[in-house]
PAVO-687288 format. One line per 3 residues: number of its first residue (from 0); their letters; for each residue x, y, z of N, C-alpha, C, CB. Coordinates in pm, 1 decimal, padded with zeros to 6 digits. Glycine has a CB too. Layout:
// PAVO-687288
NUM = a = X,Y,Z,X,Y,Z,X,Y,Z,X,Y,Z ~ ...;
***
This chain:
// PAVO-687288
0 = mes = -02245.7,-00174.3,-00820.1,-02202.7,-00181.8,-00688.7,-02090.9,-00087.0,-00657.7,-02164.8,-00315.1,-00659.5 ~ -02100.3,-00011.8,-00555.0,-02002.9,00081.4,-00514.5,-01883.6,00009.1,-00443.0,-02068.0,00185.8,-00424.5 ~ -01756.9,00057.1,-00454.8,-01640.8,00003.1,-00391.5,-01645.3,00040.0,-00252.9,-01515.3,00047.9,-00453.9;
3 = get = -01567.0,-00028.2,-00167.6,-01568.2,00003.5,-00026.4,-01523.9,00149.3,-00003.0,-01477.1,-00094.1,00050.3 ~ -01416.6,00190.3,-00073.2,-01363.0,00322.9,-00043.7,-01463.1,00433.2,-00093.1,-01221.3,00340.4,-00112.0 ~ -01536.8,00399.2,-00200.8,-01636.1,00492.8,-00249.1,-01750.1,00515.0,-00129.3,-01702.6,00432.6,-00390.8;
6 = vfs = -01796.4,00398.2,-00079.8,-01894.9,00407.5,00018.7,-01841.9,00482.7,00142.8,-01943.2,00270.5,00053.6 ~ -01717.8,00459.5,00177.1,-01651.8,00506.2,00299.8,-01635.5,00658.5,00278.5,-01508.3,00430.5,00326.9 ~ -01577.6,00701.6,00157.4,-01549.3,00841.4,00128.8,-01675.2,00926.2,00120.2,-01472.2,00852.4,00000.7;
9 = sgl = -01777.5,00866.8,00067.2,-01901.9,00950.5,00038.5,-01981.2,00965.9,00179.6,-02001.1,00874.1,-00081.6 ~ -01951.5,00862.5,00271.5,-02010.4,00884.1,00405.6,-01937.7,00991.9,00498.6,-02010.5,00749.2,00477.8 ~ -01827.2,01044.4,00448.0,-01764.2,01144.6,00531.5,-01826.5,01281.2,00519.4,-01621.3,01153.5,00498.9;
12 = ppa = -01833.0,01347.7,00633.0,-01884.4,01488.1,00631.8,-01796.0,01577.5,00552.7,-01897.4,01543.9,00773.0 ~ -01838.2,01686.8,00488.2,-01746.7,01770.8,00404.5,-01656.1,01838.3,00506.5,-01826.7,01880.7,00310.3 ~ -01535.1,01853.9,00463.5,-01424.8,01920.1,00542.8,-01461.1,02069.7,00557.0,-01278.9,01902.8,00470.0;
15 = eel = -01445.6,02124.6,00673.4,-01472.3,02266.6,00683.3,-01387.8,02362.9,00615.0,-01471.1,02301.0,00810.6 ~ -01264.3,02321.6,00604.3,-01154.5,02394.0,00530.4,-01079.3,02314.4,00430.5,-01056.4,02446.6,00625.0 ~ -01115.7,02333.7,00305.2,-01055.1,02256.4,00197.3,-00960.4,02359.2,00125.8,-01168.7,02191.3,00095.7;
18 = aps = -00851.1,02291.4,00081.3,-00774.0,02368.4,-00019.4,-00854.1,02385.8,-00152.6,-00637.4,02296.0,-00048.3 ~ -00838.0,02486.1,-00219.5,-00907.4,02514.1,-00335.9,-00899.9,02391.4,-00441.4,-00850.5,02644.2,-00393.4 ~ -00776.3,02348.9,-00450.5,-00756.0,02235.0,-00548.8,-00833.9,02112.9,-00497.6,-00598.5,02197.6,-00566.4;
21 = kaa = -00843.6,02090.5,-00370.3,-00918.6,01971.5,-00334.6,-01068.2,01993.0,-00350.0,-00886.5,01930.3,-00192.9 ~ -01115.0,02113.6,-00314.5,-01256.5,02146.0,-00337.1,-01299.4,02136.2,-00484.2,-01284.5,02285.4,-00286.5 ~ -01208.9,02183.3,-00571.4,-01243.8,02172.4,-00717.4,-01253.1,02035.6,-00763.0,-01145.1,02241.5,-00802.9;
24 = kre = -01174.4,01934.7,-00700.1,-01184.1,01802.4,-00736.9,-01272.4,01707.5,-00662.0,-01063.8,01755.4,-00735.7 ~ -01345.1,01778.1,-00564.3,-01432.4,01719.8,-00466.8,-01362.8,01614.8,-00383.8,-01551.0,01661.6,-00533.3 ~ -01237.7,01637.8,-00354.0,-01167.9,01548.3,-00253.3,-01198.5,01581.1,-00117.3,-01021.7,01553.1,-00267.0;
27 = kgi = -01200.9,01483.2,-00037.1,-01231.7,01505.6,00106.8,-01109.2,01502.9,00195.9,-01329.2,01401.0,00155.9 ~ -00997.1,01471.0,00138.1,-00873.6,01475.8,00217.4,-00832.7,01351.6,00289.7,-00885.0,01578.8,00313.9 ~ -00915.8,01241.0,00286.8,-00882.9,01117.0,00346.1,-00774.8,01041.9,00272.7,-01001.5,01035.8,00355.8;
30 = wqr = -00793.3,01033.7,00141.2,-00698.3,00956.5,00057.6,-00581.2,01039.9,00013.1,-00768.3,00899.9,-00064.8 ~ -00468.2,00976.2,00001.3,-00348.9,01038.6,-00067.0,-00384.3,01074.2,-00206.8,-00225.3,00943.4,-00067.8 ~ -00328.5,01179.6,-00247.2,-00349.4,01213.6,-00398.4,-00321.1,01103.3,-00495.4,-00260.1,01329.3,-00439.5;
33 = rfw = -00218.0,01033.2,-00463.0,-00173.0,00927.8,-00555.4,-00252.5,00790.5,-00528.7,-00014.2,00906.4,-00537.4 ~ -00355.2,00791.6,-00454.8,-00435.2,00677.3,-00439.4,-00517.9,00646.5,-00570.1,-00525.8,00697.5,-00319.4 ~ -00529.5,00519.9,-00599.3,-00621.5,00477.5,-00702.4,-00673.7,00335.8,-00668.9,-00552.2,00480.9,-00842.3;
36 = ehq = -00788.8,00317.3,-00714.4,-00854.3,00184.5,-00683.2,-00797.6,00078.9,-00779.7,-01015.9,00192.7,-00697.5 ~ -00775.9,-00043.2,-00734.9,-00711.6,-00150.4,-00810.4,-00788.1,-00267.1,-00765.2,-00554.2,-00164.9,-00786.2 ~ -00851.4,-00351.8,-00849.7,-00913.2,-00474.4,-00817.6,-00806.7,-00586.8,-00855.0,-01053.6,-00489.6,-00895.8;
39 = ird = -00783.4,-00663.6,-00747.5,-00688.0,-00769.6,-00761.3,-00727.2,-00867.0,-00871.6,-00673.0,-00841.6,-00631.1 ~ -00654.6,-00904.2,-00969.2,-00691.6,-00979.9,-01083.4,-00669.9,-01134.7,-01064.5,-00612.9,-00928.9,-01201.5 ~ -00574.6,-01174.1,-00995.2,-00545.1,-01317.1,-00977.5,-00441.8,-01331.7,-00872.0,-00497.7,-01383.0,-01108.0;
42 = gtd = -00398.1,-01461.6,-00847.0,-00303.1,-01491.3,-00739.0,-00171.0,-01412.9,-00758.6,-00274.6,-01644.5,-00733.2 ~ -00123.5,-01407.7,-00878.0,00005.3,-01338.1,-00902.7,00000.0,-01195.8,-00876.4,00050.1,-01356.6,-01040.1 ~ -00111.3,-01126.0,-00906.6,-00137.6,-00994.4,-00880.6,-00144.2,-00966.8,-00729.3,-00260.8,-00956.7,-00948.4;
45 = ler = -00212.7,-01051.9,-00655.7,-00221.0,-01041.5,-00511.1,-00081.1,-01051.3,-00451.5,-00313.2,-01150.9,-00453.2 ~ -00001.5,-01145.6,-00491.9,00132.4,-01165.3,-00438.4,00221.3,-01035.1,-00464.9,00197.8,-01295.2,-00505.6 ~ 00212.3,-00979.5,-00578.2,00291.0,-00863.9,-00604.9,00249.3,-00749.3,-00512.6,00278.3,-00824.4,-00750.6;
48 = hvd = 00124.0,-00736.4,-00492.3,00069.0,-00626.3,-00391.5,00113.5,-00661.2,-00246.9,-00099.5,-00617.4,-00395.0 ~ 00105.4,-00779.6,-00204.3,00148.1,-00811.4,-00080.0,00299.1,-00788.2,-00062.4,00110.7,-00947.0,-00052.6 ~ 00381.9,-00826.2,-00169.9,00511.2,-00800.9,-00167.8,00541.3,-00644.2,-00154.5,00568.3,-00861.5,-00287.6;
51 = yvh = 00462.8,-00567.5,-00228.9,00484.8,-00421.0,-00227.3,00467.7,-00368.8,-00084.7,00385.2,-00347.5,-00324.8 ~ 00367.0,-00418.8,-00011.5,00341.2,-00372.3,00122.8,00447.9,-00405.6,00210.8,00218.9,-00424.6,00175.5 ~ 00498.5,-00536.8,00202.7,00612.7,-00595.0,00280.7,00736.5,-00503.7,00260.4,00645.2,-00747.1,00233.1;
54 = fnp = 00767.3,-00464.8,00129.1,00884.0,-00411.2,00086.2,00898.4,-00258.2,00113.5,00895.7,-00441.4,-00052.4 ~ 00781.6,-00197.6,00145.0,00776.6,-00042.2,00146.3,00854.0,00012.9,00247.7,00640.5,00012.7,00164.0 ~ 00868.2,-00049.4,00379.6,00942.0,00015.3,00481.3,01103.0,00007.2,00448.7,00904.4,-00053.1,00621.0;
57 = lkh = 01142.5,-00096.0,00374.5,01272.4,-00100.8,00327.5,01297.5,-00003.7,00214.3,01302.8,-00234.9,00287.9 ~ 01222.0,00011.3,00127.5,01215.1,00099.1,00003.6,01238.7,00243.0,00059.9,01065.7,00085.9,-00079.3 ~ 01167.6,00288.4,00157.7,01167.4,00427.6,00201.5,01278.2,00448.2,00307.5,01026.8,00467.2,00258.9;
60 = glv = 01364.4,00346.9,00338.3,01473.6,00365.1,00429.4,01436.0,00367.5,00582.9,01540.9,00491.8,00392.6 ~ 01323.4,00307.9,00614.1,01280.4,00300.2,00744.8,01352.8,00187.6,00831.8,01135.0,00279.7,00740.4 ~ 01389.6,00084.3,00748.4,01466.9,-00027.3,00804.9,01575.5,-00071.7,00716.6,01380.1,-00142.3,00834.0;
63 = rqv = 01655.7,-00152.8,00761.5,01763.6,-00206.4,00685.3,01728.1,-00344.7,00611.3,01882.3,-00224.4,00780.0 ~ 01640.0,-00415.4,00669.0,01578.2,-00531.7,00620.6,01424.9,-00535.9,00645.2,01643.9,-00647.7,00682.1 ~ 01353.4,-00610.3,00557.0,01212.2,-00609.0,00559.2,01161.3,-00659.8,00701.0,01157.8,-00696.8,00441.5;
66 = rdw = 01240.7,-00771.7,00752.3,01208.5,-00829.5,00877.8,01216.9,-00722.4,01000.1,01305.3,-00949.3,00900.2 ~ 01289.6,-00617.0,00971.2,01315.3,-00522.1,01082.8,01189.4,-00426.1,01122.0,01438.8,-00432.4,01041.0 ~ 01087.1,-00426.8,01032.9,00966.7,-00342.1,01047.7,00868.2,-00424.1,01138.2,00899.8,-00304.7,00901.0;
69 = phs = 00848.0,-00382.0,01255.3,00773.9,-00476.6,01353.8,00624.9,-00481.2,01329.1,00796.1,-00431.6,01503.3 ~ 00566.1,-00379.3,01249.8,00423.7,-00382.3,01222.5,00378.9,-00447.0,01107.0,00375.2,-00260.3,01216.7 ~ 00471.0,-00519.5,01041.6,00440.2,-00580.5,00910.4,00376.4,-00723.1,00924.1,00571.1,-00589.3,00825.4;
72 = tfh = 00284.9,-00750.6,00830.0,00227.5,-00880.7,00816.8,00337.1,-00982.7,00771.4,00108.9,-00875.8,00716.6 ~ 00448.3,-00933.8,00724.3,00560.9,-01014.7,00674.8,00586.5,-01125.8,00781.9,00693.5,-00923.1,00649.6 ~ 00582.1,-01083.8,00920.9,00616.2,-01182.8,01020.4,00522.5,-01303.0,01020.6,00616.7,-01119.6,01154.8;
75 = afv = 00391.0,-01277.6,00989.8,00303.6,-01389.3,00980.4,00331.1,-01480.7,00866.8,00170.1,-01344.0,00972.1 ~ 00382.8,-01420.9,00754.9,00409.1,-01504.1,00636.3,00528.1,-01591.0,00674.0,00438.0,-01416.3,00504.1 ~ 00626.7,-01529.6,00737.0,00746.5,-01609.4,00786.7,00707.8,-01724.2,00872.7,00842.1,-01521.5,00866.5;
78 = krg = 00618.9,-01676.9,00970.6,00578.2,-01788.3,01071.8,00508.5,-01902.1,01004.6,00482.1,-01733.1,01183.9 ~ 00432.5,-01869.7,00904.5,00358.2,-01983.5,00827.2,00442.7,-02056.6,00727.5,00237.2,-01927.4,00749.5 ~ 00574.5,-02013.2,00711.6,00670.1,-02082.9,00619.5,00648.3,-02035.4,00472.1,00650.7,-02241.8,00629.3;
81 = elp = 00580.2,-01926.6,00448.8,00545.7,-01876.9,00314.8,00657.8,-01794.5,00260.8,00416.8,-01795.0,00316.9 ~ 00737.3,-01728.5,00352.7,00838.5,-01640.5,00308.1,00967.5,-01671.2,00402.7,00785.8,-01484.6,00315.9 ~ 01087.9,-01662.5,00353.5,01206.6,-01679.3,00443.0,01224.1,-01551.3,00515.0,01338.5,-01717.4,00364.6;
84 = edw = 01290.4,-01560.1,00632.0,01305.7,-01459.2,00705.9,01399.3,-01336.3,00640.5,01355.1,-01514.4,00827.4 ~ 01489.5,-01382.8,00559.1,01577.6,-01291.2,00489.6,01525.0,-01243.5,00347.1,01712.6,-01359.5,00474.7 ~ 01388.7,-01263.1,00330.8,01323.3,-01224.3,00208.1,01360.5,-01079.8,00172.5,01170.8,-01240.2,00221.1;
87 = agg = 01384.5,-01062.6,00046.9,01433.8,-00934.8,-00008.7,01561.4,-00875.6,00031.1,01344.1,-00841.5,00016.3 ~ 01632.4,-00955.4,00115.7,01757.8,-00907.0,00167.2,01754.4,-00768.5,00229.5,01854.8,-00907.9,00060.7 ~ 01850.6,-00684.8,00176.7,01853.4,-00547.2,00213.1,01875.9,-00467.8,00092.6,01956.2,-00518.6,00315.7;
90 = vve = 01841.0,-00499.3,-00014.6,01857.5,-00437.2,-00142.6,01737.9,-00340.8,-00170.8,01869.9,-00546.0,-00252.6 ~ 01762.6,-00214.6,-00183.9,01651.5,-00130.4,-00212.7,01619.6,-00122.2,-00362.7,01677.8,00004.8,-00158.3 ~ 01710.7,-00144.4,-00451.3,01690.1,-00131.3,-00592.9,01636.1,-00262.5,-00641.4,01819.6,-00091.6,-00666.9;
93 = qgg = 01498.3,-00287.9,-00604.5,01425.1,-00403.4,-00663.1,01351.1,-00372.8,-00774.4,01338.2,-00463.3,-00573.4 ~ 01350.7,-00457.7,-00878.6,01276.1,-00427.4,-00996.4,01133.3,-00486.3,-00977.8,01348.0,-00484.3,-01124.2 ~ 01044.6,-00468.7,-01075.0,00917.5,-00527.0,-01082.0,00799.2,-00432.4,-01040.5,00919.4,-00646.9,-00998.1;
96 = gfg = 00826.5,-00314.7,-00983.3,00732.9,-00222.6,-00949.8,00640.0,-00242.4,-00834.2,00664.0,-00204.6,-01053.9 ~ 00636.3,-00378.5,-00786.9,00560.0,-00406.0,-00660.9,00420.4,-00354.6,-00661.2,00629.8,-00346.8,-00544.0 ~ 00352.2,-00357.7,-00764.2,00218.5,-00315.3,-00766.9,00191.7,-00162.0,-00786.5,00159.6,-00359.3,-00644.9;
99 = erd = 00305.7,-00084.6,-00811.4,00287.6,00056.1,-00834.1,00243.2,00066.4,-00987.8,00426.0,00140.8,-00799.3 ~ 00192.0,00181.0,-01018.7,00156.0,00207.6,-01152.9,00292.0,00219.8,-01234.7,00065.2,00339.6,-01161.2 ~ 00285.2,00182.7,-01356.1,00403.1,00195.9,-01447.2,00380.4,00322.3,-01528.0,00421.5,00067.6,-01543.8;
***
């Protein structure tokens, strides 16, 4: 069975102008080069990936606190009582990788 991104990517028409490095690797330009497929293994793995998504705007200096990013699903987690509004504080040096490759 093909993954969702494989089906999606294979359905894209070929780009008219590809960089030689993309053409050599048969990349279509829709995914970031650092993209990799990952199947969520269990509840802990899912939690780490959700944390990664919530933490990203803070990590990249776009906000001072996670709650300051208006487009985040973080606000729904707070509303449901699953995370405190001050989750992750304002500290950018968090350990644990948050789902990134080690």
